[in-house]
CHARMM-style PDB file with segment names, atoms N, HN, CA, C and O in Angstrom:
ATOM      1  N   MET     1      91.642 111.291 126.037  1.00  0.00      PROA
ATOM      2  CA  MET     1      92.694 110.838 125.394  1.00  0.00      PROA
ATOM      3  C   MET     1      92.750 109.382 125.148  1.00  0.00      PROA
ATOM      4  O   MET     1      92.520 108.670 126.125  1.00  0.00      PROA
ATOM      5  N   ASN     2      92.995 108.855 124.108  1.00  0.00      PROA
ATOM      6  HN  ASN     2      93.182 109.434 123.314  1.00  0.00      PROA
ATOM      7  CA  ASN     2      93.264 107.375 123.790  1.00  0.00      PROA
ATOM      8  C   ASN     2      94.507 106.989 123.679  1.00  0.00      PROA
ATOM      9  O   ASN     2      95.341 107.686 123.102  1.00  0.00      PROA
ATOM     10  N   PHE     3      94.803 105.754 124.251  1.00  0.00      PROA
ATOM     11  HN  PHE     3      94.126 105.187 124.720  1.00  0.00      PROA
ATOM     12  CA  PHE     3      96.186 105.395 124.279  1.00  0.00      PROA
ATOM     13  C   PHE     3      96.204 103.973 123.909  1.00  0.00      PROA
ATOM     14  O   PHE     3      95.654 103.176 124.668  1.00  0.00      PROA
ATOM     15  N   TYR     4      96.859 103.495 122.667  1.00  0.00      PROA
ATOM     16  HN  TYR     4      97.306 104.142 122.050  1.00  0.00      PROA
ATOM     17  CA  TYR     4      96.787 102.153 122.276  1.00  0.00      PROA
ATOM     18  C   TYR     4      98.276 101.932 122.471  1.00  0.00      PROA
ATOM     19  O   TYR     4      99.077 102.645 121.867  1.00  0.00      PROA
ATOM     20  N   PRO     5      98.750 100.788 123.451  1.00  0.00      PROA
ATOM     21  CA  PRO     5     100.089 100.586 123.738  1.00  0.00      PROA
ATOM     22  C   PRO     5     100.802  99.939 122.580  1.00  0.00      PROA
ATOM     23  O   PRO     5     102.003 100.203 122.530  1.00  0.00      PROA
ATOM     24  N   PHE     6     100.368  99.216 121.716  1.00  0.00      PROA
ATOM     25  HN  PHE     6      99.392  99.001 121.757  1.00  0.00      PROA
ATOM     26  CA  PHE     6     100.918  98.487 120.747  1.00  0.00      PROA
ATOM     27  C   PHE     6     101.493  99.448 119.575  1.00  0.00      PROA
ATOM     28  O   PHE     6     102.307  98.960 118.792  1.00  0.00      PROA
ATOM     29  N   ASN     7     101.118 100.723 119.440  1.00  0.00      PROA
ATOM     30  HN  ASN     7     100.457 101.120 120.076  1.00  0.00      PROA
ATOM     31  CA  ASN     7     101.241 101.729 118.185  1.00  0.00      PROA
ATOM     32  C   ASN     7     102.702 101.759 118.250  1.00  0.00      PROA
ATOM     33  O   ASN     7     103.372 101.636 117.224  1.00  0.00      PROA
ATOM     34  N   ASP     8     103.281 101.931 119.518  1.00  0.00      PROA
ATOM     35  HN  ASP     8     102.737 102.030 120.351  1.00  0.00      PROA
ATOM     36  CA  ASP     8     104.617 102.555 119.311  1.00  0.00      PROA
ATOM     37  C   ASP     8     105.607 101.556 120.189  1.00  0.00      PROA
ATOM     38  O   ASP     8     106.646 101.995 120.682  1.00  0.00      PROA
ATOM     39  N   ILE     9     105.217 100.239 120.335  1.00  0.00      PROA
ATOM     40  HN  ILE     9     104.373  99.882 119.935  1.00  0.00      PROA
ATOM     41  CA  ILE     9     105.951  99.424 121.392  1.00  0.00      PROA
ATOM     42  C   ILE     9     107.379  99.124 120.698  1.00  0.00      PROA
ATOM     43  O   ILE     9     108.292  98.889 121.489  1.00  0.00      PROA
ATOM     44  N   GLU    10     107.643  99.105 119.522  1.00  0.00      PROA
ATOM     45  HN  GLU    10     106.901  99.296 118.879  1.00  0.00      PROA
ATOM     46  CA  GLU    10     108.929  98.877 118.931  1.00  0.00      PROA
ATOM     47  C   GLU    10     109.990  99.789 119.391  1.00  0.00      PROA
ATOM     48  O   GLU    10     111.142  99.406 119.597  1.00  0.00      PROA
ATOM     49  N   THR    11     109.544 101.131 119.567  1.00  0.00      PROA
ATOM     50  HN  THR    11     108.608 101.442 119.400  1.00  0.00      PROA
ATOM     51  CA  THR    11     110.420 102.208 119.901  1.00  0.00      PROA
ATOM     52  C   THR    11     111.123 102.093 121.201  1.00  0.00      PROA
ATOM     53  O   THR    11     112.166 102.706 121.428  1.00  0.00      PROA
ATOM     54  N   ILE    12     110.535 101.284 122.075  1.00  0.00      PROA
ATOM     55  HN  ILE    12     109.688 100.786 121.892  1.00  0.00      PROA
ATOM     56  CA  ILE    12     111.226 100.985 123.324  1.00  0.00      PROA
ATOM     57  C   ILE    12     112.542 100.345 123.243  1.00  0.00      PROA
ATOM     58  O   ILE    12     113.399 100.579 124.095  1.00  0.00      PROA
ATOM     59  N   SER    13     112.745  99.539 122.248  1.00  0.00      PROA
ATOM     60  HN  SER    13     112.049  99.349 121.556  1.00  0.00      PROA
ATOM     61  CA  SER    13     114.024  99.045 122.155  1.00  0.00      PROA
ATOM     62  C   SER    13     115.090 100.021 121.762  1.00  0.00      PROA
ATOM     63  O   SER    13     114.926 100.869 120.885  1.00  0.00      PROA
ATOM     64  N   PRO    14     116.129  99.868 122.415  1.00  0.00      PROA
ATOM     65  CA  PRO    14     116.868  98.750 122.739  1.00  0.00      PROA
ATOM     66  C   PRO    14     116.732  98.471 124.464  1.00  0.00      PROA
ATOM     67  O   PRO    14     117.466  97.713 125.097  1.00  0.00      PROA
ATOM     68  N   ARG    15     115.747  99.183 124.961  1.00  0.00      PROA
ATOM     69  HN  ARG    15     115.151  99.799 124.447  1.00  0.00      PROA
ATOM     70  CA  ARG    15     115.543  98.854 126.489  1.00  0.00      PROA
ATOM     71  C   ARG    15     115.078  97.524 126.548  1.00  0.00      PROA
ATOM     72  O   ARG    15     114.324  97.126 125.661  1.00  0.00      PROA
ATOM     73  N   PRO    16     115.462  96.698 127.573  1.00  0.00      PROA
ATOM     74  CA  PRO    16     114.936  95.401 127.687  1.00  0.00      PROA
ATOM     75  C   PRO    16     113.454  95.332 128.292  1.00  0.00      PROA
ATOM     76  O   PRO    16     113.124  96.059 129.229  1.00  0.00      PROA
ATOM     77  N   MET    17     112.649  94.484 127.745  1.00  0.00      PROA
ATOM     78  HN  MET    17     112.916  93.893 126.984  1.00  0.00      PROA
ATOM     79  CA  MET    17     111.220  94.373 128.109  1.00  0.00      PROA
ATOM     80  C   MET    17     110.975  92.863 128.594  1.00  0.00      PROA
ATOM     81  O   MET    17     111.359  91.867 127.981  1.00  0.00      PROA
ATOM     82  N   LEU    18     110.355  92.869 129.652  1.00  0.00      PROA
ATOM     83  HN  LEU    18     110.043  93.678 130.150  1.00  0.00      PROA
ATOM     84  CA  LEU    18     109.907  91.528 130.206  1.00  0.00      PROA
ATOM     85  C   LEU    18     108.294  91.356 130.327  1.00  0.00      PROA
ATOM     86  O   LEU    18     107.631  92.108 131.042  1.00  0.00      PROA
ATOM     87  N   PHE    19     107.756  90.369 129.616  1.00  0.00      PROA
ATOM     88  HN  PHE    19     108.293  89.758 129.035  1.00  0.00      PROA
ATOM     89  CA  PHE    19     106.287  90.178 129.647  1.00  0.00      PROA
ATOM     90  C   PHE    19     106.355  88.843 130.461  1.00  0.00      PROA
ATOM     91  O   PHE    19     107.130  87.895 130.341  1.00  0.00      PROA
ATOM     92  N   ILE    20     105.243  89.063 131.386  1.00  0.00      PROA
ATOM     93  HN  ILE    20     104.613  89.833 131.484  1.00  0.00      PROA
ATOM     94  CA  ILE    20     104.807  87.876 132.306  1.00  0.00      PROA
ATOM     95  C   ILE    20     103.258  87.687 132.108  1.00  0.00      PROA
ATOM     96  O   ILE    20     102.445  88.592 132.299  1.00  0.00      PROA
ATOM     97  N   ALA    21     102.959  86.489 131.729  1.00  0.00      PROA
ATOM     98  HN  ALA    21     103.620  85.754 131.574  1.00  0.00      PROA
ATOM     99  CA  ALA    21     101.444  86.290 131.748  1.00  0.00      PROA
ATOM    100  C   ALA    21     101.074  84.722 132.307  1.00  0.00      PROA
ATOM    101  O   ALA    21     101.867  83.781 132.334  1.00  0.00      PROA
ATOM    102  N   GLY    22      99.769  84.704 132.708  1.00  0.00      PROA
ATOM    103  HN  GLY    22      99.125  85.469 132.685  1.00  0.00      PROA
ATOM    104  CA  GLY    22      99.573  83.259 133.096  1.00  0.00      PROA
ATOM    105  C   GLY    22      98.893  82.404 132.024  1.00  0.00      PROA
ATOM    106  O   GLY    22      98.039  82.911 131.297  1.00  0.00      PROA
ATOM    107  N   SER    23      99.213  81.257 131.919  1.00  0.00      PROA
ATOM    108  HN  SER    23      99.907  80.845 132.509  1.00  0.00      PROA
ATOM    109  CA  SER    23      98.629  80.368 130.780  1.00  0.00      PROA
ATOM    110  C   SER    23      97.065  80.502 130.818  1.00  0.00      PROA
ATOM    111  O   SER    23      96.478  80.223 129.773  1.00  0.00      PROA
ATOM    112  N   LYS    24      96.370  80.872 131.835  1.00  0.00      PROA
ATOM    113  HN  LYS    24      96.847  81.099 132.684  1.00  0.00      PROA
ATOM    114  CA  LYS    24      95.024  80.889 132.059  1.00  0.00      PROA
ATOM    115  C   LYS    24      94.360  82.028 131.983  1.00  0.00      PROA
ATOM    116  O   LYS    24      93.131  82.079 131.968  1.00  0.00      PROA
ATOM    117  N   ALA    25      95.266  83.218 131.918  1.00  0.00      PROA
ATOM    118  HN  ALA    25      96.265  83.176 131.930  1.00  0.00      PROA
ATOM    119  CA  ALA    25      94.934  84.586 131.726  1.00  0.00      PROA
ATOM    120  C   ALA    25      94.107  85.017 130.535  1.00  0.00      PROA
ATOM    121  O   ALA    25      94.468  84.731 129.394  1.00  0.00      PROA
ATOM    122  N   HSD    26      93.013  85.696 130.779  1.00  0.00      PROA
ATOM    123  HN  HSD    26      92.719  85.928 131.706  1.00  0.00      PROA
ATOM    124  CA  HSD    26      92.205  86.214 129.675  1.00  0.00      PROA
ATOM    125  C   HSD    26      93.013  87.135 128.939  1.00  0.00      PROA
ATOM    126  O   HSD    26      92.653  87.382 127.788  1.00  0.00      PROA
ATOM    127  N   SER    27      94.093  87.719 129.412  1.00  0.00      PROA
ATOM    128  HN  SER    27      94.386  87.519 130.347  1.00  0.00      PROA
ATOM    129  CA  SER    27      94.958  88.688 128.649  1.00  0.00      PROA
ATOM    130  C   SER    27      96.069  88.055 127.958  1.00  0.00      PROA
ATOM    131  O   SER    27      96.825  88.726 127.256  1.00  0.00      PROA
ATOM    132  N   LEU    28      96.212  86.798 128.115  1.00  0.00      PROA
ATOM    133  HN  LEU    28      95.597  86.252 128.685  1.00  0.00      PROA
ATOM    134  CA  LEU    28      97.429  85.996 127.501  1.00  0.00      PROA
ATOM    135  C   LEU    28      97.540  86.594 126.130  1.00  0.00      PROA
ATOM    136  O   LEU    28      98.647  87.095 125.931  1.00  0.00      PROA
ATOM    137  N   GLU    29      96.813  86.668 125.267  1.00  0.00      PROA
ATOM    138  HN  GLU    29      95.914  86.261 125.428  1.00  0.00      PROA
ATOM    139  CA  GLU    29      96.818  86.781 123.777  1.00  0.00      PROA
ATOM    140  C   GLU    29      97.441  88.286 123.688  1.00  0.00      PROA
ATOM    141  O   GLU    29      98.283  88.494 122.815  1.00  0.00      PROA
ATOM    142  N   PHE    30      97.085  89.258 124.496  1.00  0.00      PROA
ATOM    143  HN  PHE    30      96.401  89.089 125.206  1.00  0.00      PROA
ATOM    144  CA  PHE    30      97.783  90.595 124.338  1.00  0.00      PROA
ATOM    145  C   PHE    30      99.160  90.706 124.747  1.00  0.00      PROA
ATOM    146  O   PHE    30      99.922  91.502 124.199  1.00  0.00      PROA
ATOM    147  N   SER    31      99.555  89.856 125.796  1.00  0.00      PROA
ATOM    148  HN  SER    31      98.936  89.209 126.241  1.00  0.00      PROA
ATOM    149  CA  SER    31     100.767  89.716 126.026  1.00  0.00      PROA
ATOM    150  C   SER    31     101.716  89.043 124.998  1.00  0.00      PROA
ATOM    151  O   SER    31     102.859  89.454 124.800  1.00  0.00      PROA
ATOM    152  N   GLU    32     101.193  88.034 124.390  1.00  0.00      PROA
ATOM    153  HN  GLU    32     100.264  87.700 124.551  1.00  0.00      PROA
ATOM    154  CA  GLU    32     101.997  87.392 123.195  1.00  0.00      PROA
ATOM    155  C   GLU    32     101.981  88.324 122.167  1.00  0.00      PROA
ATOM    156  O   GLU    32     102.981  88.358 121.450  1.00  0.00      PROA
ATOM    157  N   GLU    33     101.085  89.074 121.941  1.00  0.00      PROA
ATOM    158  HN  GLU    33     100.272  89.046 122.523  1.00  0.00      PROA
ATOM    159  CA  GLU    33     101.033  90.097 120.765  1.00  0.00      PROA
ATOM    160  C   GLU    33     102.063  91.175 120.933  1.00  0.00      PROA
ATOM    161  O   GLU    33     102.799  91.500 120.000  1.00  0.00      PROA
ATOM    162  N   ALA    34     102.126  91.835 122.343  1.00  0.00      PROA
ATOM    163  HN  ALA    34     101.529  91.571 123.101  1.00  0.00      PROA
ATOM    164  CA  ALA    34     102.984  92.700 122.669  1.00  0.00      PROA
ATOM    165  C   ALA    34     104.390  92.227 122.497  1.00  0.00      PROA
ATOM    166  O   ALA    34     105.241  92.925 121.947  1.00  0.00      PROA
ATOM    167  N   TYR    35     104.637  90.970 122.999  1.00  0.00      PROA
ATOM    168  HN  TYR    35     103.945  90.403 123.446  1.00  0.00      PROA
ATOM    169  CA  TYR    35     106.011  90.399 122.827  1.00  0.00      PROA
ATOM    170  C   TYR    35     106.428  90.283 121.163  1.00  0.00      PROA
ATOM    171  O   TYR    35     107.544  90.511 120.696  1.00  0.00      PROA
ATOM    172  N   LYS    36     105.332  89.905 120.490  1.00  0.00      PROA
ATOM    173  HN  LYS    36     104.426  89.719 120.870  1.00  0.00      PROA
ATOM    174  CA  LYS    36     105.718  89.809 119.121  1.00  0.00      PROA
ATOM    175  C   LYS    36     106.147  91.023 118.451  1.00  0.00      PROA
ATOM    176  O   LYS    36     107.037  90.970 117.602  1.00  0.00      PROA
ATOM    177  N   LEU    37     105.515  92.240 118.807  1.00  0.00      PROA
ATOM    178  HN  LEU    37     104.793  92.283 119.497  1.00  0.00      PROA
ATOM    179  CA  LEU    37     105.572  93.486 118.283  1.00  0.00      PROA
ATOM    180  C   LEU    37     106.925  94.112 118.777  1.00  0.00      PROA
ATOM    181  O   LEU    37     107.471  94.959 118.069  1.00  0.00      PROA
ATOM    182  N   ALA    38     107.476  93.728 119.954  1.00  0.00      PROA
ATOM    183  HN  ALA    38     107.033  93.040 120.529  1.00  0.00      PROA
ATOM    184  CA  ALA    38     108.332  94.459 120.706  1.00  0.00      PROA
ATOM    185  C   ALA    38     109.789  94.141 120.101  1.00  0.00      PROA
ATOM    186  O   ALA    38     110.084  92.980 119.818  1.00  0.00      PROA
ATOM    187  N   GLY    39     110.659  95.166 119.917  1.00  0.00      PROA
ATOM    188  HN  GLY    39     110.419  96.109 120.147  1.00  0.00      PROA
ATOM    189  CA  GLY    39     111.962  94.944 119.670  1.00  0.00      PROA
ATOM    190  C   GLY    39     112.924  94.209 120.606  1.00  0.00      PROA
ATOM    191  O   GLY    39     112.567  94.087 121.778  1.00  0.00      PROA
ATOM    192  N   GLN    40     114.066  93.722 120.235  1.00  0.00      PROA
ATOM    193  HN  GLN    40     114.355  93.821 119.283  1.00  0.00      PROA
ATOM    194  CA  GLN    40     115.051  92.928 121.301  1.00  0.00      PROA
ATOM    195  C   GLN    40     115.672  94.028 122.203  1.00  0.00      PROA
ATOM    196  O   GLN    40     115.621  95.193 121.810  1.00  0.00      PROA
ATOM    197  N   PRO    41     116.161  93.773 123.202  1.00  0.00      PROA
ATOM    198  CA  PRO    41     115.991  92.567 123.821  1.00  0.00      PROA
ATOM    199  C   PRO    41     114.515  92.302 124.703  1.00  0.00      PROA
ATOM    200  O   PRO    41     113.951  93.175 125.362  1.00  0.00      PROA
ATOM    201  N   LYS    42     114.181  91.295 124.589  1.00  0.00      PROA
ATOM    202  HN  LYS    42     114.639  90.586 124.054  1.00  0.00      PROA
ATOM    203  CA  LYS    42     112.820  91.028 125.173  1.00  0.00      PROA
ATOM    204  C   LYS    42     112.670  89.480 125.619  1.00  0.00      PROA
ATOM    205  O   LYS    42     113.319  88.607 125.042  1.00  0.00      PROA
ATOM    206  N   GLN    43     111.730  89.173 126.734  1.00  0.00      PROA
ATOM    207  HN  GLN    43     111.203  89.882 127.203  1.00  0.00      PROA
ATOM    208  CA  GLN    43     111.532  87.969 127.175  1.00  0.00      PROA
ATOM    209  C   GLN    43     110.123  87.820 127.532  1.00  0.00      PROA
ATOM    210  O   GLN    43     109.524  88.682 128.176  1.00  0.00      PROA
ATOM    211  N   LEU    44     109.571  86.702 127.109  1.00  0.00      PROA
ATOM    212  HN  LEU    44     110.058  86.002 126.586  1.00  0.00      PROA
ATOM    213  CA  LEU    44     108.040  86.399 127.623  1.00  0.00      PROA
ATOM    214  C   LEU    44     108.228  84.990 128.444  1.00  0.00      PROA
ATOM    215  O   LEU    44     108.880  84.006 128.093  1.00  0.00      PROA
ATOM    216  N   ILE    45     107.521  85.171 129.551  1.00  0.00      PROA
ATOM    217  HN  ILE    45     106.991  85.970 129.836  1.00  0.00      PROA
ATOM    218  CA  ILE    45     107.439  84.093 130.609  1.00  0.00      PROA
ATOM    219  C   ILE    45     105.906  83.870 130.703  1.00  0.00      PROA
ATOM    220  O   ILE    45     105.119  84.766 131.007  1.00  0.00      PROA
ATOM    221  N   ILE    46     105.574  82.663 130.428  1.00  0.00      PROA
ATOM    222  HN  ILE    46     106.214  81.935 130.181  1.00  0.00      PROA
ATOM    223  CA  ILE    46     104.158  82.302 130.700  1.00  0.00      PROA
ATOM    224  C   ILE    46     103.976  81.284 131.823  1.00  0.00      PROA
ATOM    225  O   ILE    46     104.453  80.154 131.721  1.00  0.00      PROA
ATOM    226  N   VAL    47     103.360  81.640 132.778  1.00  0.00      PROA
ATOM    227  HN  VAL    47     102.973  82.558 132.861  1.00  0.00      PROA
ATOM    228  CA  VAL    47     103.492  80.815 133.936  1.00  0.00      PROA
ATOM    229  C   VAL    47     102.147  79.829 133.881  1.00  0.00      PROA
ATOM    230  O   VAL    47     100.974  80.182 133.766  1.00  0.00      PROA
ATOM    231  N   PRO    48     102.613  78.672 133.982  1.00  0.00      PROA
ATOM    232  CA  PRO    48     101.618  77.505 134.013  1.00  0.00      PROA
ATOM    233  C   PRO    48     100.490  77.750 134.865  1.00  0.00      PROA
ATOM    234  O   PRO    48     100.725  78.300 135.941  1.00  0.00      PROA
ATOM    235  N   GLU    49      99.222  77.420 134.560  1.00  0.00      PROA
ATOM    236  HN  GLU    49      99.031  76.974 133.686  1.00  0.00      PROA
ATOM    237  CA  GLU    49      98.069  77.275 135.567  1.00  0.00      PROA
ATOM    238  C   GLU    49      97.670  78.701 136.121  1.00  0.00      PROA
ATOM    239  O   GLU    49      96.774  78.843 136.953  1.00  0.00      PROA
ATOM    240  N   ALA    50      98.366  79.687 135.624  1.00  0.00      PROA
ATOM    241  HN  ALA    50      99.094  79.572 134.948  1.00  0.00      PROA
ATOM    242  CA  ALA    50      98.061  81.012 136.526  1.00  0.00      PROA
ATOM    243  C   ALA    50      97.047  81.954 135.567  1.00  0.00      PROA
ATOM    244  O   ALA    50      97.142  82.110 134.350  1.00  0.00      PROA
ATOM    245  N   GLY    51      96.154  82.472 136.382  1.00  0.00      PROA
ATOM    246  HN  GLY    51      96.078  82.344 137.371  1.00  0.00      PROA
ATOM    247  CA  GLY    51      95.106  83.488 135.864  1.00  0.00      PROA
ATOM    248  C   GLY    51      95.964  84.671 135.770  1.00  0.00      PROA
ATOM    249  O   GLY    51      97.160  84.704 136.060  1.00  0.00      PROA
ATOM    250  N   HSD    52      95.159  85.758 135.287  1.00  0.00      PROA
ATOM    251  HN  HSD    52      94.187  85.732 135.051  1.00  0.00      PROA
ATOM    252  CA  HSD    52      95.747  87.245 135.197  1.00  0.00      PROA
ATOM    253  C   HSD    52      96.118  87.600 136.613  1.00  0.00      PROA
ATOM    254  O   HSD    52      97.305  87.787 136.881  1.00  0.00      PROA
ATOM    255  N   VAL    53      95.101  87.717 137.624  1.00  0.00      PROA
ATOM    256  HN  VAL    53      94.137  87.565 137.406  1.00  0.00      PROA
ATOM    257  CA  VAL    53      95.283  88.237 138.788  1.00  0.00      PROA
ATOM    258  C   VAL    53      96.061  87.356 139.841  1.00  0.00      PROA
ATOM    259  O   VAL    53      96.410  87.789 140.939  1.00  0.00      PROA
ATOM    260  N   ASP    54      96.270  86.204 139.435  1.00  0.00      PROA
ATOM    261  HN  ASP    54      95.985  85.853 138.543  1.00  0.00      PROA
ATOM    262  CA  ASP    54      97.052  85.201 140.218  1.00  0.00      PROA
ATOM    263  C   ASP    54      98.438  85.739 140.481  1.00  0.00      PROA
ATOM    264  O   ASP    54      99.024  85.560 141.549  1.00  0.00      PROA
ATOM    265  N   LEU    55      99.003  86.497 139.317  1.00  0.00      PROA
ATOM    266  HN  LEU    55      98.528  86.642 138.450  1.00  0.00      PROA
ATOM    267  CA  LEU    55     100.440  86.869 139.433  1.00  0.00      PROA
ATOM    268  C   LEU    55     100.538  88.196 140.409  1.00  0.00      PROA
ATOM    269  O   LEU    55     101.650  88.562 140.791  1.00  0.00      PROA
ATOM    270  N   TYR    56      99.552  88.786 140.736  1.00  0.00      PROA
ATOM    271  HN  TYR    56      98.649  88.489 140.426  1.00  0.00      PROA
ATOM    272  CA  TYR    56      99.583  89.797 141.716  1.00  0.00      PROA
ATOM    273  C   TYR    56      99.816  89.246 143.058  1.00  0.00      PROA
ATOM    274  O   TYR    56     100.570  89.886 143.790  1.00  0.00      PROA
ATOM    275  N   ASP    57      99.333  88.252 143.458  1.00  0.00      PROA
ATOM    276  HN  ASP    57      98.721  87.732 142.863  1.00  0.00      PROA
ATOM    277  CA  ASP    57      99.300  87.976 145.097  1.00  0.00      PROA
ATOM    278  C   ASP    57      99.452  86.445 145.250  1.00  0.00      PROA
ATOM    279  O   ASP    57      99.326  85.993 146.388  1.00  0.00      PROA
ATOM    280  N   ARG    58      99.711  85.593 144.225  1.00  0.00      PROA
ATOM    281  HN  ARG    58      99.813  85.960 143.300  1.00  0.00      PROA
ATOM    282  CA  ARG    58      99.871  84.189 144.635  1.00  0.00      PROA
ATOM    283  C   ARG    58     101.446  83.965 144.620  1.00  0.00      PROA
ATOM    284  O   ARG    58     102.043  83.695 143.578  1.00  0.00      PROA
ATOM    285  N   VAL    59     101.960  84.074 145.631  1.00  0.00      PROA
ATOM    286  HN  VAL    59     101.475  84.293 146.478  1.00  0.00      PROA
ATOM    287  CA  VAL    59     103.396  84.108 145.690  1.00  0.00      PROA
ATOM    288  C   VAL    59     103.994  82.742 145.190  1.00  0.00      PROA
ATOM    289  O   VAL    59     105.135  82.628 144.743  1.00  0.00      PROA
ATOM    290  N   ASP    60     103.139  81.781 145.312  1.00  0.00      PROA
ATOM    291  HN  ASP    60     102.212  81.873 145.675  1.00  0.00      PROA
ATOM    292  CA  ASP    60     103.629  80.186 144.841  1.00  0.00      PROA
ATOM    293  C   ASP    60     103.716  80.168 143.300  1.00  0.00      PROA
ATOM    294  O   ASP    60     104.313  79.249 142.739  1.00  0.00      PROA
ATOM    295  N   LEU    61     103.068  81.276 142.531  1.00  0.00      PROA
ATOM    296  HN  LEU    61     102.583  82.022 142.987  1.00  0.00      PROA
ATOM    297  CA  LEU    61     103.047  81.274 141.110  1.00  0.00      PROA
ATOM    298  C   LEU    61     103.945  82.343 140.562  1.00  0.00      PROA
ATOM    299  O   LEU    61     104.431  82.250 139.435  1.00  0.00      PROA
ATOM    300  N   ILE    62     104.143  83.262 141.285  1.00  0.00      PROA
ATOM    301  HN  ILE    62     103.749  83.338 142.201  1.00  0.00      PROA
ATOM    302  CA  ILE    62     105.066  84.379 140.941  1.00  0.00      PROA
ATOM    303  C   ILE    62     106.631  83.734 140.682  1.00  0.00      PROA
ATOM    304  O   ILE    62     107.291  83.073 141.484  1.00  0.00      PROA
ATOM    305  N   PRO    63     106.988  84.130 139.344  1.00  0.00      PROA
ATOM    306  CA  PRO    63     108.365  83.697 139.127  1.00  0.00      PROA
ATOM    307  C   PRO    63     109.400  84.428 139.522  1.00  0.00      PROA
ATOM    308  O   PRO    63     110.093  84.991 138.673  1.00  0.00      PROA
ATOM    309  N   PHE    64     109.668  84.539 140.835  1.00  0.00      PROA
ATOM    310  HN  PHE    64     109.105  84.083 141.524  1.00  0.00      PROA
ATOM    311  CA  PHE    64     110.628  85.234 141.453  1.00  0.00      PROA
ATOM    312  C   PHE    64     111.983  85.004 140.824  1.00  0.00      PROA
ATOM    313  O   PHE    64     112.655  85.971 140.463  1.00  0.00      PROA
ATOM    314  N   ASP    65     112.440  83.682 140.668  1.00  0.00      PROA
ATOM    315  HN  ASP    65     111.895  82.896 140.961  1.00  0.00      PROA
ATOM    316  CA  ASP    65     113.810  83.355 140.093  1.00  0.00      PROA
ATOM    317  C   ASP    65     113.938  83.987 138.730  1.00  0.00      PROA
ATOM    318  O   ASP    65     114.971  84.559 138.383  1.00  0.00      PROA
ATOM    319  N   LYS    66     112.873  83.875 137.963  1.00  0.00      PROA
ATOM    320  HN  LYS    66     112.034  83.410 138.245  1.00  0.00      PROA
ATOM    321  CA  LYS    66     113.085  84.471 136.601  1.00  0.00      PROA
ATOM    322  C   LYS    66     112.957  86.204 136.499  1.00  0.00      PROA
ATOM    323  O   LYS    66     113.418  86.879 135.579  1.00  0.00      PROA
ATOM    324  N   LEU    67     112.391  86.594 137.400  1.00  0.00      PROA
ATOM    325  HN  LEU    67     112.016  86.045 138.147  1.00  0.00      PROA
ATOM    326  CA  LEU    67     112.564  88.023 137.592  1.00  0.00      PROA
ATOM    327  C   LEU    67     113.768  88.476 138.070  1.00  0.00      PROA
ATOM    328  O   LEU    67     114.264  89.487 137.572  1.00  0.00      PROA
ATOM    329  N   GLY    68     114.397  87.796 139.092  1.00  0.00      PROA
ATOM    330  HN  GLY    68     113.994  86.974 139.497  1.00  0.00      PROA
ATOM    331  CA  GLY    68     115.852  88.106 139.529  1.00  0.00      PROA
ATOM    332  C   GLY    68     116.702  87.885 138.430  1.00  0.00      PROA
ATOM    333  O   GLY    68     117.634  88.675 138.286  1.00  0.00      PROA
ATOM    334  N   GLU    69     116.560  86.943 137.608  1.00  0.00      PROA
ATOM    335  HN  GLU    69     115.802  86.301 137.725  1.00  0.00      PROA
ATOM    336  CA  GLU    69     117.593  86.819 136.556  1.00  0.00      PROA
ATOM    337  C   GLU    69     117.332  87.738 135.516  1.00  0.00      PROA
ATOM    338  O   GLU    69     118.363  88.113 134.958  1.00  0.00      PROA
ATOM    339  N   PHE    70     116.203  88.259 135.042  1.00  0.00      PROA
ATOM    340  HN  PHE    70     115.365  87.954 135.496  1.00  0.00      PROA
ATOM    341  CA  PHE    70     116.077  89.321 134.202  1.00  0.00      PROA
ATOM    342  C   PHE    70     116.681  90.574 134.656  1.00  0.00      PROA
ATOM    343  O   PHE    70     117.385  91.278 133.931  1.00  0.00      PROA
ATOM    344  N   PHE    71     116.360  90.862 135.998  1.00  0.00      PROA
ATOM    345  HN  PHE    71     115.789  90.291 136.587  1.00  0.00      PROA
ATOM    346  CA  PHE    71     116.980  92.097 136.480  1.00  0.00      PROA
ATOM    347  C   PHE    71     118.509  92.089 136.642  1.00  0.00      PROA
ATOM    348  O   PHE    71     119.165  93.108 136.430  1.00  0.00      PROA
ATOM    349  N   LYS    72     119.024  91.014 136.992  1.00  0.00      PROA
ATOM    350  HN  LYS    72     118.491  90.186 137.163  1.00  0.00      PROA
ATOM    351  CA  LYS    72     120.452  90.728 137.142  1.00  0.00      PROA
ATOM    352  C   LYS    72     121.071  91.067 135.776  1.00  0.00      PROA
ATOM    353  O   LYS    72     121.992  91.878 135.680  1.00  0.00      PROA
ATOM    354  N   ASN    73     120.531  90.413 134.704  1.00  0.00      PROA
ATOM    355  HN  ASN    73     119.783  89.755 134.782  1.00  0.00      PROA
ATOM    356  CA  ASN    73     121.166  90.517 133.461  1.00  0.00      PROA
ATOM    357  C   ASN    73     120.881  91.901 132.620  1.00  0.00      PROA
ATOM    358  O   ASN    73     121.575  92.157 131.636  1.00  0.00      PROA
ATOM    359  N   ASN    74     119.909  92.716 133.016  1.00  0.00      PROA
ATOM    360  HN  ASN    74     119.345  92.508 133.815  1.00  0.00      PROA
ATOM    361  CA  ASN    74     119.555  93.863 132.385  1.00  0.00      PROA
ATOM    362  C   ASN    74     119.720  95.101 132.972  1.00  0.00      PROA
ATOM    363  O   ASN    74     119.625  96.125 132.296  1.00  0.00      PROA
ATOM    364  N   LEU    75     119.985  95.125 134.292  1.00  0.00      PROA
ATOM    365  HN  LEU    75     120.062  94.293 134.841  1.00  0.00      PROA
ATOM    366  CA  LEU    75     120.070  96.306 135.154  1.00  0.00      PROA
ATOM    367  C   LEU    75     121.597  96.496 135.267  1.00  0.00      PROA
ATOM    368  O   LEU    75     122.172  95.994 136.232  1.00  0.00      PROA
ATOM    369  N   LYS    76     122.252  97.154 134.387  1.00  0.00      PROA
ATOM    370  HN  LYS    76     121.784  97.562 133.603  1.00  0.00      PROA
ATOM    371  CA  LYS    76     123.793  97.259 134.660  1.00  0.00      PROA
ATOM    372  C   LYS    76     124.061  98.842 134.569  1.00  0.00      PROA
ATOM    373  OT1 LYS    76     125.196  99.286 134.738  1.00  0.00      PROA
TER     374      LYS     76
END
């Protein structure tokens, strides 16, 4: 089974979507494209100097404040 996540990304709206990517991530362009295709509400956070896997375990780079703000504003 093949799955291409961009095919129906706009149908997720009006559910909020949060995209987080590192500025040095090899996958940054995919996050930017997904953000562009997604419907509102949406938010894109690009973490300076972070690679892709840095955002899994580099607690000094993970944007906890932005995550908390997103969840506070969208989980009602």
